[in-house]
N, C-alpha and C positions, 0 to 999 in steps of 0.2 A: 432502657436499652439492654439487650442481651450481652453477656460476656463475649460471645462470638463476634458481634458487630463492634464492640469496644476493642477487641483484639485486632480486628481488621483495620480500624482506624489507626491504632498504634503502629501496626505493621506498615502502614502507608505514611508514617511520620507525623501523625496528628495525635499528640500525647496530652495536650492541655485541654481541659473541659471547655473553656471559652473558645479556643481555636476550633474544637469539634462542633460547638454550637453554631459558630459562624459558617463552618464548612457545610453543615447540613441545612443551613437556612440562608442561601445566597440572596442578597437584596441590593437595592440601589445604594445603600449606605457603604457598600464595599467597593464602589467605584471611586478611584482616586481623583483628587483634584487635578484637572488637566494643567493648571498653572504651575504644578510641580516640575514640569519640563523646563529646563533652564532657559530655552529660547522661546517659550510659548507666548509670553506677553508681547515680545517684540514681533513675533510672527503674526499675532492677531492685529497689532497696530498696523503692520504693513498691509495686510488684507483690507482693513478698514480704510486706510489712506488710498489704496488703489481704487476701491469702490467710490470713494468720495471724489476722486479726481477723474472719474469716468475711464479709468484704464482698463485694458483687457487682461483677463486672467486665463491662463491655460492650465488645466489639471492634466498632468501627463502620467498615465497609468501603466498597468501591465495587463496582459491578456488572460491571466488565470482568474479563478473565482475570487481570490483575495484582492488582486489588483482591480478587477471590474467592480467589486463591491466597494472598495475604497474610493474609486472614482465616482461611483454613484452617490456615496455619502457626501463627499465634498461638493459635487455638482449641485445636489439638492440644497445643501447648506448655503452655498454661495448664491444660488438662485433666489432663495428666501431672503437673502440680504440685499437683493437688487443688483448683484454684480453682473457685468458683462463677462460671461464665462463660457469657455469651450473646453471640450475634452479631447485629448489625443490618446487613443489606444493603439499601440503598434500592432501591425499584422505580423504574426509569427514568421510567415514565409517571406514577406516582402521587406519588413523592417528589422526583424530579429528582436532579441530581448533588450528591454531597458532603453535608456537614453542612447542615441547615436548622434554623431556630428551631423549627418545628413538630415535627420529629423529635427534637430534643434534649429538648423538653418532654415527650415520650412516655417518656423514660428515667427515670421516677421510681423511687427505690429503688436506683439505681446508685451505688456508692461510687467506682468508678474507670472513667473513659471513656478508651479507647485508640483513636485513629483509625489506620487503615492506608490508605495510598495516597490520602489526602485530608486536608483540614483546614488546610493552610498559609495559605489565604486567609480562613479562617472566624473572623474576629476577634470578631464579635458572638456567634456561636454558642458559641464557647469561653467567652466571658464569661458567657453564660447558663448553661452547664453548671456553671461555678464558683459562680455565685450559687445554683444548686440544691444545692450542697454536694458536688459531684463533684470528685475529683482528676482531672487531665487530663494524659495523655501523648499528644503528637501525633507520629505517625510518618508521614512523607511523603517524596516525592522531587521534587515539582514545584518550579518556580521560585518564589522567595520574594518577597512584596510588600515595599514599603519599611517598612511597619509590621507586625510579626509578632503573631499572636494571643498573648494572655497565658496560654498553657498552663503548667502546672507544669514540664513538661519537653518538649523538642522534639528528636526524632531525625530530622534531615533533612540529608543530606550537602551540600546546596546552601545551607544556612543561612549567612549572612555570619559569618565568623569561626570557622566550624566546623573542628575540628582533624582530623576523620576524613580519611585520605589519599586516598580515592577518592570522587568526587562524582557518579558516573553510575549508581549502583544504581537499580533499579526499586523500586516500592512493596513487592513481595514480597521483594526483596533486603534492604531495610531491616528488614522483619519477620523475615527469616531471621537477620540479625545480632542482633536483639533476642532471638530464640529461642536463639542461641548463648550470649549473655550469661546467659540465664535457666537453661538446662539443659545447657550445655557441648556435648560431642561428640555427645550424643544428638540434637541438632538436625540432624546430618548425615543422619539417616534421612529428613528432609524436603527434602533438597537437590534432588531431582527436581522437586518442586512449585515451588521457587524458580527452577529452570532453565526450566521451562515458561513462567513469567511473564516471566523475563528475556528469553527469545527472543521471546515474544509481544508485549512492550511496546516492542520496537524501541529498546532502549537499546544503546549501543556494546558489542559483544562483545570487549572489550579489558580488560586489567587484571583486577580481581577478578571482573567479570562473565564474563570468559572462563573463569576457574577454576570459577565456579558452574555455567556452562552445560556445560562439559566433564565435571565430576564428576557433575552431575545427569543428563546423558544416559547416562553410564556406569551409574548406578544405575537409570535408567529401563529400560535394556535387560537388567539383571541381576536386580534385585529392586525393582520399581517400587511406588509408592503403589498400593494395590489398585484405587482408582478410575481412575487413569491406565491401569493394566493392563487393566481392563475396557473402557475407551474405545479403547485400541489394538486389542484383540481385535475390537471391533465396527466400527471405522472403517478398519482396515488389513487387510482380509480377504485381500488379495493380497500381503502383505508377504513379501519374500524376503531383505531385508537389515535391519540394525539401524536403529532409529529414529534419525534425525539431526535437525539443527536445521531443515532444510527441511520434514520431516514434521511437526514441532511447529508451524511457522509456518503451513503450508497445510492441515493435516489436523486436528490436535488442538486448537490454540488457537482456530480459528474455531468449533469445537463448544462449547468452554467459553464463549466470548464470546456465542454465539447465545442462551444462556439469559438473560443480562442484557439483551440487545438487544430481544428480542421476547416474552419471558415474564418469569420471575423468576430472579434469580441464585441463588436457594436450590437449584435443581436441580443446578447445577454445584458449589456449595459442598458439598452432601450427597455428591456423587460423590467429592470429595476427602477427605471425613472419615468416610465409611461403610466398614464392613468386611464386611457380609453380602453374599455372592456373588450371591444371587438379586436382592437390591435393587440392587446395582451394575449388573447386567445390564440391569435396567429403566431405570435412570437413564442409562446409556450409550445405550440405544436412544432414549430421549426426547431426548437432546441431538443425536443424529444427525438425528432428525425435525425438531427445531427449526432445525437448520442448513440443511436443505433448504428450509424455509419462508423462512429468512433470505435465502438465495441468490435465491429468486424475487422477494422484496420489493426486494432490492438492485438486481436487473436492471431492475425497473420504474422505480425512482428514477433510475438512471443514464440510461436511455433518455429519460425525460422531461426530465431536466436538460440532456442534450446537445441535445435538440430545442429547448428554450428558448434555449440559448446560440446555436444556429445561427440561430434566427429573430429573436431580439431582443437578443442579447448585443452589447456594444460591442467591436469588434475591437481598438481602440486601448487598452482598459483593461488594466492590469497585474494585475488580480485579478478572479476570477469570484465573484460573490455572487448566489445564486439562492434563492428561497424559494417554498414552495407549502403551502397550508393542510393538505393531507392527507398530506404526506410524513412517514414514520415517523421520529421523532427518534432511534430506536435504530439506524437504518440509514444515516442521512445521512453519517456520518463515513466509512464504507466507500465509499459512492457518491462522496463528494468526492475520495477518492484516485483513483478511475478517471477522473473528469472532469479532475482536475489533471494526470494523466499524459497524457491525450488532447490538452490544449491548452497544456501546459507553462506553467501559471499557478497561483499559489496559489488555492485554491477554498474557498468557504464555502457549505454547503447547510444550509437551516433548514426546520423544519416547525413548525406552530402547536402549542404546548404548552398554552396556555389562550387564551381570547378576547383577541386583540390582542397576544399575547406569542408570540414565536418563539424556539425553542431549536434550536441546531445545532452543527455541528462544522466546523473548518477543517483543511485539509491543505495542506502547503506543497510547494515544489520545492527541489532542492538549491541552496543559496546564498541563500535567502530565509528570514529568521527571522520566522515568522508571529506568534509570541508578542510580539516587539518591535513589529511593525506594529499588532497589535490593542491592545496595551497603550498605544499612543500615543493611543487613543480610549477609555480606560478609563471615562470619565464617562458614556459612552453606554449602558453595559450594566447590566442587572439583576444579572447574574452572569457571571464570566469566569475562566478559568484555562487553563494548558497549558504547552507548552514550544516550542522552536524549530521543530519539525516538525509539530506538531499542537496544536489548542486547542479548547476548548468555550466556548460563550457563550449567554446568554439576553438578549434585547433586545426592546423594544417595537417593534411593526410601524412606527409612524410615524417611528421613528428610523433605519430601514434605509436610505432614500435618502441621508441625511446620512452614515451609516457608509460606504456604497459610495463616495461622492465623496471622503471624507477618506482612506480607505485607498488609493484609486487615486493620489491626490496624494502620499501618504506614500511609496508604492513608486516612483513616478516620480522623486521627489526623492532617495531613498536607494539606488536600485539601477540599475546600468547595463543597457542593452538586451541585452547578451550573456547575462545570467542567464536571459532568457525565450526563448532559442533552444534547440531540441532539441539535445542533446549526448549522445554516447555515450563514456564513459570506458573505458579499458582499462589493464591493468597493464604488459604487456610486448609488444614487437613480436617475432614469432617466425617462423621458417621451418619448413616441413613436415619438413625433415631433422632438426630439433632435437626433434621430438615423439617421445616414447617412453613405454613403460609405466613405466619407472623414474622419469621426470620427473613423470608423473602421481602416482606413489606419494609423491614428495616434496611435491607440492602438497597431497596429502591430509592431510599433517601439519599444515596450517594450519586444519583443522577444529577446532571448529564454526564454520561460516560464518554471517554475519549482518551486522547494521548495523555499519559501520566496519571490518568484516573480511569483506568480500564474497567470493564465489567468485572464483577467479582468471580474469580475462578477458584473452584473448590476441588480438592483431591479426596477421593475415597480410595484408599490404598488396599491392595489385597482383596478386592471385591469379588464376590461370586456373581456371575451374570447368568440370569435365568429367563425362561419364557421368551426366547429370542424369536421375533417374527419379522417378516419382510413387510415393508409398506412402500407406497409410491412406485408401483411396478418394479419392485425389488431393487430400487435405487437407494433406498434408505432402510433403516431397521429400528425397531423399538424392542425394549426388553426391561427387565427389572434388575436393579443393583442391590445386592443383599450382603449384609455384614452384621454380625452380632445379633442375629435373630430378627433384625428389622430390614425393611427394603423400601426402595423408592423407584417410581417409574422413570424411565429414561428413553431418549431418542437420539439417534445419531444420523446425520445427513451425509449422503455421498459415500456411504459404506453399506455394502450388501449384508444381509443377515448371515450368509455363509462365512463372511469374513470376521464376524464378531466372535471373540474367544469366550471360553467358559469362565475364565478368571483373568483379571487384569487390574492394574492401577488405572483409575478412571478420573479424568479431569473434565470439568464442564461448568456451565452456569446454571442458575436456577430460575424457573418461572412457574407460574400457576397455570395449569392446563385449563383453558376456558371451557372445555367439554365437560369435565367432571369436577373442576375447581380444586383439584388436588395438586400438590407440588410435583414437579418433574425436573429432571436434569437434562439439559441440552448438552450432550457429550461432544467434545471436540477432539479429545485425545484418549486413545486406549494404548497404554504402555504394557507390553507383554512380550514374552519370547515367542517368536513365530513357530508354529508347528511345522513338521516336514511337509505336510500337504499345502500349507499356506505358502511355503517357500517355493514349492513346485509350481503352484498356481501363479504366483507373482512372476516367476521366471518365464513360464509359458506366455503370459501376457506381454512381458517385455520383449521376448523374442519375436512375437507376432507383429511388433511395430516396425514400420518402414524406416529406412535411414541407415547410413553406415555407422557401425559401432565404433565407439572411441576405445582408447587403451583400457580404461577401467572396465568397460563391458567385456572386452576380450579376456581380460584376466579373470573376470567373474564367471563367464559362461563357456568359453571356447575350449574344446578338447580336440586333439589332433587325430589323424587317421588311426594311429596305433592304439590310442586309448579307446577310440570308438570300437575297434575290433574286440578289445577286452570286454566292453559293455555288451556287445553283441553276443559274445560267448556266454556271459551270465544270463542274458535274456533267453538264449537258446536252451540253456539248462533249465530255466524256470518253466519254459513251455514243455520240455520233455518230461519233467516231473509233475506237471500240472499243478504248480503252486499258485494259489490265489492270494489276493491282498484286499484289505479293507478299502484302501485308497492309493493314489499315486505317491503319497508321502511314504507309506510303508514300502511300496515298491522301490522307491529311491533309496531308502535306508538299506534294503536288502542288497541292491546293486553296490552301494558304497562298501558294504561288508566284504564283498568278493572282488571288487575292482578298486584297489587302493588309490588314495589321493583325490577322490572325487567329493563333490558336495551335491546337495539337492539341485542347485542351479546348473551344475555341469551335467548331472544325470538328465535334467529336463532338456538340455541342449541335445543330448544324444537321442532322447525319445522323439523330439521334434524332427531332427534330421532323418531318423529311420522312418518316421511316418511320411515325411515328404517324398522319400524315394520309393515308398510302397513296400518297404521291408517289414514294417511292424504295424500291428493293429492291436489296440487296447480295447477289449470288449468289457462293457460294464452292465451288470445287473445288480444283484445284491452285493457282489464283490467284483473285483476286476481281474481279468484273465489276459494272458499274453498269447498272441497268435503271430508266428513268424511265417511270412510268405516265401515260398521257395523261389529260386532263380537269382541270377546275378544282378546286382544293382550298382549304379555309379553314383558316387558322392556328388559329382558335378550336377546331378539332377536336383539337389537340395539347394533352394535359394538361400536359406539361412546359413548353411555351411559355406557356400560360395561367398556370401557377404562377409562372414567372419574370417575365413581363411585368406581373403584378399588383403586384409589388414596385416597379416603376418609376413607378407612378402616384402 
């Protein structure tokens, strides 16, 4: 192994050779004995007794990919054992999240209630089930409250005092361990379902989770669950390589999740438990259609949330909390992730679930435990649960202002300002001369990549960027990264060639280009000081967007009538003396020199306003020239000026 890869493992906390060997070679021997759970033997005995006495078993799940997968694993396990088993998957809109009193009361005639991926906070509901004569086994992986439900047995690796050696299983991971205890090695036939949920639920891909994910992906590519196989066939029509964790995260899991988000989780559950090929093809098609619908709804919520934040959000707040009556509560969690990434703040988005009651999801940023923050205000909610990175809550509308204030104060008190600044982390600093196909092969041994075992990110600092070309209808760019006399090919997606600087710190991942079989870097971050031209271009693009500007925008762009007159005087002088410029960046710098207190962004504001009222024309050939059109003009004719000045009144 190269020193670079060894350094990488050390940086990720793997310093012992035997630990490294185990990490790089995940196998079934790394799966823990399921009977290490304190309550496992008694839980297994209870299931076997219920089956022997012909009692009915209900598996009560959740409507996300983790809960659906967990339900499918236990359903198939219990069916193999000859149990009378039914599955209850709540409808997000009709039933809400987790156990509810109303749903428990529907389960008449059930001898044994087994929860999967839920229930750890359901004290009253479990008590109700027991009063109805049900035995109860609670399997969950979420954070535990101070007072646990009085279930007969609890399988949760996070339970205080729990002896199980790995505490980061997802809900389906716990169900898989239960299945192992119930039917032994036969449970391994369902490890691909457990792997799908493990990857989808964003639990750390370390320890036992890494073994589950690796073994499950291997099975998924060789002999998958029939439903997963049908979904792969429908959703991965252009597949040329094995399904990996990224395909699960961005292609398969969203389709499983789409069912519970905007329809019924039953569709996805049937996919994972059905065997008829014709039926599976229909179910896979339905999930793909639902996912397309989900994407459209999500984009709508994201756009509206960002507009609300721009127009009325408090820039100094450490958390974003937004709510709208018609927001789809099945979508708000996904949308919250996008908003959180955009503003580098924990975000909560909520929609009205019933009159005066809002239900929503929270998504956090690295370094902020959103469960801890929300739990500090536990008395405000009708319902609440989650973990460090994400949470769900239901709250009365009249309590939302109080919640917003208290959460902001909590975060101000408990977190430093540094946490809320955009930060790009990388694993190693590298030079182009060190990049090779063999190094890439070594990095590939760290797969499957996911939460806490991310793809290897490398930094080439102070790199020269050469031979920049546009690709993909100028939506993307390719170039060469050069340093120390050596270079490597690179590509960046979503950035035009004109926006790529000549010198930057470059962060990205490595792969082998299948066209020429040479190494290339997939760049995701270019860190550099913006040129004046780039600042003007960015400002023009921002000013061209619709929507009322917020306080931060007005501070960055707006200049008053008197300052506009100063800029006009400078532009008039430029025209009179026939001064030309290489680009608008140089023009902006010239204006700043003679009109004090301006920035490129404020000059861009002036240029846009003058163009809108027909006062200014910027002619471009080899250089740019200013043309001032004669005649009186009114600032009220500028839509941008009117939009910005209205916020000053």
